[in-house]
C-alpha positions as MATLAB code, in Angstrom:
seq = 'MTKNISLLEFLKKIPKVDIHYHIMGGVSPQTLYDLTKKYDCGLSFQEVEEYFSRDIKTSKGAVYALGLIYSLMREPTDLKRIAFEISENSFINGVRYQELTWNPDEVPLPYDKSTEALIAGFSEAEKKYNIITRLIPGINREKSPELAAAMVTTVVANPYPEVIGIGLDYKEHDAPPENFWKAYRIAKEAGLKLTAHCCEWEMPSRNIETALDLLKCDRIDHGYMVLDDEKLLQHCIDKQVIFTVVPSNSHYWKKYGGATEKWRTSHPLIAMARAGLKIVPATDDPELHLTDATNCYRTMVEDFGFTIDDIRQFILNGIQACWVSDKTKVQWRSEWMQEFDNLRSMLESEY';
ca = [
      77.245    1.202  219.458;
      73.497    1.803  219.887;
      71.310   -0.793  218.285;
      68.529    1.380  216.955;
      67.789    0.355  213.384;
      64.724   -1.751  212.626;
      64.860   -4.598  210.141;
      62.905   -2.529  207.545;
      65.256    0.455  207.990;
      68.267   -1.841  207.594;
      66.936   -3.453  204.430;
      66.147   -0.040  203.013;
      69.618    1.365  203.671;
      71.857   -1.528  202.676;
      73.511   -0.974  199.278;
      72.051   -3.207  196.602;
      71.544   -3.736  192.883;
      68.339   -4.292  190.965;
      69.099   -6.020  187.679;
      65.750   -7.580  186.702;
      63.442   -4.587  186.423;
      61.134   -3.691  183.566;
      61.059    0.041  183.022;
      57.355    0.202  182.157;
      56.565   -1.898  185.237;
      58.046    0.921  187.316;
      55.604    3.600  186.128;
      53.576    4.807  189.092;
      49.747    5.091  189.085;
      49.932    8.889  189.336;
      52.315    9.161  186.407;
      50.237    6.777  184.300;
      47.107    8.767  185.177;
      48.854   12.008  184.206;
      49.809   10.499  180.846;
      46.242    9.240  180.165;
      45.055   12.799  180.846;
      47.779   14.213  178.608;
      46.648   12.056  175.726;
      42.929   12.241  176.496;
      42.390    8.525  177.071;
      39.269    9.117  179.147;
      40.290    6.978  182.096;
      39.498    7.902  185.730;
      42.176    7.512  188.391;
      40.230    4.562  189.764;
      40.302    2.873  186.345;
      44.039    3.531  186.157;
      44.580    1.969  189.640;
      42.886   -1.223  188.445;
      45.904   -1.869  186.261;
      47.965   -2.155  189.508;
      45.692   -4.628  191.244;
      47.252   -7.697  192.955;
      43.817   -9.220  193.643;
      44.193  -12.714  192.204;
      40.491  -12.782  191.243;
      40.467   -9.542  189.247;
      43.999   -8.682  188.169;
      44.611   -9.081  184.427;
      48.381   -9.242  185.089;
      51.391   -7.137  184.329;
      51.548   -8.082  180.611;
      48.066   -6.646  180.108;
      48.987   -3.407  181.967;
      52.168   -2.946  179.990;
      50.212   -2.611  176.801;
      48.593    0.565  178.000;
      51.760    1.983  179.480;
      53.862    1.477  176.354;
      51.153    3.079  174.241;
      51.513    6.303  176.220;
      55.246    6.737  175.659;
      54.584    9.076  172.757;
      57.104   11.911  173.385;
      60.697   11.892  174.582;
      59.591   13.894  177.660;
      57.360   10.959  178.747;
      60.283    8.550  178.737;
      62.620   11.034  180.418;
      60.072   11.592  183.178;
      59.589    7.938  184.015;
      63.398    7.314  183.862;
      64.072    9.968  186.466;
      61.185    8.879  188.697;
      62.267    5.209  188.622;
      65.835    6.121  189.644;
      64.568    8.404  192.399;
      62.526    5.591  193.902;
      65.329    3.105  193.506;
      67.710    5.500  195.310;
      65.274    5.895  198.212;
      65.310    2.107  198.549;
      69.083    1.711  198.667;
      69.693    0.742  195.052;
      73.119    1.904  193.862;
      73.193    0.250  190.478;
      70.370   -0.993  188.201;
      70.119   -2.732  184.850;
      66.699   -2.022  183.408;
      64.837   -3.637  180.557;
      62.421   -2.137  178.071;
      61.021   -3.285  174.697;
      61.949   -0.760  172.039;
      59.551   -2.208  169.516;
      56.622   -1.462  171.849;
      57.429    2.252  172.123;
      55.760    4.503  169.490;
      59.017    6.355  168.907;
      62.130    5.451  166.910;
      64.802    3.463  168.806;
      67.307    6.347  168.919;
      64.764    8.830  170.173;
      63.412    6.576  172.924;
      66.878    5.430  174.024;
      68.215    8.911  174.220;
      65.218   10.130  176.190;
      65.666    7.274  178.714;
      69.372    7.974  178.985;
      68.660   11.716  179.593;
      66.299   10.889  182.518;
      68.643    8.311  184.064;
      71.674   10.606  183.612;
      69.877   13.489  185.349;
      69.035   11.148  188.267;
      72.637    9.872  188.407;
      73.907   13.447  188.803;
      71.476   14.092  191.623;
      71.465   10.757  193.457;
      74.663    9.005  192.303;
      72.636    5.928  191.121;
      73.979    4.207  188.058;
      71.613    2.904  185.399;
      72.322    0.701  182.426;
      69.836   -0.454  179.789;
      68.819   -3.799  178.306;
      66.630   -3.737  175.216;
      64.203   -6.653  175.464;
      62.836   -8.947  172.797;
      59.090   -9.384  172.945;
      59.049  -13.152  172.340;
      55.336  -13.003  171.393;
      56.456  -11.433  168.139;
      58.396  -13.135  165.384;
      62.083  -14.105  165.439;
      62.577  -11.957  162.388;
      61.352   -8.929  164.181;
      63.689   -9.803  167.122;
      66.692  -10.024  164.806;
      65.714   -6.698  163.214;
      65.418   -5.029  166.603;
      68.820   -6.272  167.800;
      70.351   -5.183  164.456;
      68.992   -1.693  165.145;
      70.461   -1.732  168.633;
      73.872   -2.781  167.316;
      73.732   -0.179  164.549;
      72.959    2.584  167.131;
      75.376    1.946  169.984;
      75.146    3.817  173.299;
      77.586    3.202  176.261;
      74.587    2.833  178.506;
      73.049   -0.013  176.466;
      74.984   -3.069  177.544;
      72.994   -6.209  176.665;
      69.794   -7.746  175.439;
      67.001   -9.719  177.074;
      64.036  -11.900  176.160;
      60.663  -11.490  177.895;
      56.874  -11.676  177.628;
      54.984  -14.993  177.639;
      57.077  -18.003  177.030;
      54.307  -20.622  176.324;
      54.563  -20.651  172.546;
      57.985  -18.966  172.161;
      60.876  -21.106  173.373;
      64.319  -19.464  173.498;
      65.644  -21.386  170.471;
      63.340  -19.366  168.244;
      65.621  -16.314  168.848;
      69.035  -17.817  168.190;
      69.751  -15.404  165.350;
      68.978  -12.300  167.388;
      71.265  -13.572  170.159;
      74.063  -14.382  167.749;
      73.928  -10.844  166.356;
      74.111   -9.452  169.906;
      76.886  -11.757  170.984;
      79.041  -10.945  167.921;
      78.572   -7.207  168.703;
      79.859   -7.724  172.228;
      76.554   -7.237  174.071;
      75.792   -9.193  177.291;
      72.916  -11.699  177.243;
      70.105  -12.741  179.458;
      66.628  -14.324  178.937;
      63.472  -14.992  180.841;
      63.054  -18.747  181.261;
      60.489  -20.795  183.151;
      58.674  -17.780  184.581;
      55.404  -19.697  184.136;
      56.695  -23.181  184.870;
      57.769  -23.943  181.299;
      60.061  -26.968  180.712;
      63.522  -26.746  182.293;
      65.059  -27.415  178.855;
      64.399  -23.721  178.100;
      67.099  -22.865  180.634;
      69.493  -25.309  179.053;
      68.779  -23.842  175.650;
      69.329  -20.324  176.870;
      72.712  -21.290  178.300;
      73.983  -23.610  175.536;
      72.452  -22.190  172.368;
      71.845  -18.506  173.154;
      75.003  -18.296  175.328;
      73.276  -16.332  178.089;
      75.444  -14.778  180.795;
      72.650  -15.158  183.372;
      68.986  -16.291  183.613;
      65.942  -14.352  184.639;
      63.520  -16.428  186.771;
      64.607  -19.973  185.901;
      62.476  -21.634  188.512;
      62.152  -24.973  186.810;
      65.864  -25.641  187.057;
      64.806  -27.627  190.108;
      63.185  -30.234  187.828;
      66.448  -31.395  186.291;
      69.106  -32.601  188.678;
      71.850  -32.697  186.081;
      71.053  -29.144  184.898;
      70.767  -27.947  188.497;
      74.230  -29.259  189.367;
      75.651  -27.800  186.186;
      74.320  -24.346  187.135;
      75.695  -24.738  190.665;
      79.117  -25.812  189.381;
      79.294  -22.998  186.771;
      77.944  -20.403  189.175;
      75.138  -19.433  186.818;
      73.280  -16.518  188.454;
      69.525  -16.424  188.468;
      67.599  -13.190  189.027;
      64.505  -14.245  190.988;
      61.399  -12.388  191.851;
      59.704  -12.810  195.254;
      56.575  -10.996  193.882;
      56.374  -13.188  190.761;
      52.818  -12.982  189.447;
      52.499  -16.707  188.491;
      53.304  -17.964  191.973;
      51.340  -15.251  193.609;
      48.264  -16.469  191.722;
      49.088  -20.146  191.956;
      49.329  -20.078  195.760;
      46.536  -17.598  196.381;
      48.480  -14.465  197.298;
      50.317  -13.987  200.523;
      49.416  -17.391  201.981;
      51.400  -19.902  203.954;
      51.653  -22.018  200.876;
      53.192  -19.123  198.991;
      55.616  -18.445  201.860;
      56.882  -22.030  201.832;
      56.601  -23.079  198.179;
      58.002  -20.298  196.126;
      60.785  -22.092  194.180;
      63.345  -19.441  194.808;
      63.600  -20.773  198.384;
      64.558  -24.255  197.141;
      66.885  -22.708  194.528;
      68.861  -20.866  197.155;
      68.974  -23.853  199.544;
      70.164  -26.089  196.715;
      73.209  -23.860  196.320;
      72.264  -21.785  193.262;
      73.395  -18.181  193.153;
      70.246  -16.079  193.223;
      69.714  -12.313  193.158;
      66.347  -10.999  194.428;
      64.784   -8.508  191.978;
      61.675   -6.389  191.718;
      60.640   -7.229  188.101;
      57.587   -4.899  187.787;
      57.666   -3.083  191.125;
      54.720   -0.752  190.682;
      52.526   -3.456  189.071;
      53.533   -5.875  191.853;
      53.083   -3.231  194.608;
      56.631   -3.623  195.761;
      60.044   -1.985  195.759;
      63.639   -3.045  196.474;
      63.150   -2.699  200.240;
      60.072   -4.751  200.248;
      61.722   -7.327  197.949;
      64.311   -8.008  200.596;
      61.810   -7.823  203.451;
      59.901  -10.594  201.793;
      63.070  -12.694  201.634;
      63.515  -12.400  205.379;
      60.012  -12.117  206.884;
      58.099  -14.296  204.411;
      60.680  -16.735  203.123;
      62.843  -17.174  206.170;
      66.221  -16.097  204.892;
      68.783  -14.788  207.371;
      70.903  -11.589  207.360;
      73.825  -13.748  206.311;
      71.752  -14.876  203.349;
      70.949  -11.297  202.480;
      74.645  -10.433  202.583;
      75.304  -13.248  200.127;
      72.489  -12.154  197.831;
      74.045   -8.666  197.626;
      77.442  -10.205  196.794;
      75.673  -12.359  194.081;
      74.169   -9.191  192.734;
      77.589   -7.515  192.417;
      78.899  -10.645  190.682;
      75.988  -10.663  188.273;
      76.324   -7.060  187.247;
      77.634   -6.228  183.785;
      80.345   -3.933  185.036;
      84.194   -4.184  185.116;
      85.929   -6.522  187.465;
      87.649   -3.457  189.068;
      84.260   -1.966  189.838;
      83.108   -5.243  191.409;
      86.108   -5.431  193.671;
      85.495   -1.875  194.776;
      81.835   -2.484  195.482;
      82.500   -5.644  197.361;
      84.868   -3.815  199.678;
      82.834   -0.642  200.142;
      79.352   -2.118  200.180;
      80.203   -4.987  202.534;
      81.770   -2.588  204.987;
      78.643   -0.434  204.854;
      76.461   -3.541  205.197;
      78.364   -4.747  208.252;
      78.274   -1.337  209.905;
      74.488   -1.134  209.442;
      74.111   -4.746  210.661;
      75.879   -3.844  213.897;
      73.118   -1.309  214.533;
      70.200   -3.668  214.057;
      67.826   -3.826  216.996;
      67.923   -7.676  216.938;
      69.578  -10.404  214.964;
      67.702  -12.453  212.374;
];
């Protein structure tokens, strides 16, 4: 067989999941600009592009940009548009299945209207590209636990097959996971799956323990400080707790000065994988981080030194972490790994 596929082509084609992805972080600059024009916000395209800056000296960060993006989701057609565009881009980058988060309380539309608009966009893309999307309403932890419980109650009272779990995001500094025990209990009792952002900004490792033991999370988003607690680390290894990790994480990007040698050797996801944790690379806010699923995996190989065998395992971890049936997981493991191995045999050189 002719070996004629470059590493980048290989990483683009291999079947993969993306299960830590914030919908509003996937809105492109052009779409955001179109929406600012639609609603007469008075921003030039250059001003819009500044929201997507990765310059560590000038970027205000993804959380800042999300405020503008959410404010522009004023009509169902806006949400349907971004849903379709996100799926289209994910499909181009080899994503077959995605679990995407958004914060319903930040959208200036009722929960049912915004959810149905998103589902319409993702369903249209599924028919065209055969990419499956499921939704995870996220709790904005910067708001009160009472609002979180109310939001989850609304989710439970308005069930959709495509809405399969809840998450917890935004800045963790003054909002530890235990604040949201009631919202998580409501979700758990309703049969929803559970995840939470923990230690994205080097918060104490006890937040991971709380998310697992008190909130009963099925997986952890970020979780980098698990490395600080040997007992917790071993527990997560033994229990096969899966962590969705982000190569383009804004905190470490800024901490280590961008794409520097320090960043390439010190990002904690490297040590997490080497310690034996099950990790799944994810894009998080791809447009705001100037990345996509292909680049996410390229970073794992070219910047962080992981091998093709590692990439194969990460994809298997992703299948295991998905909130789909065991039957579906068995099917994907068989079909996707055969496709992976066939593509690997065509690589120009081994890594």
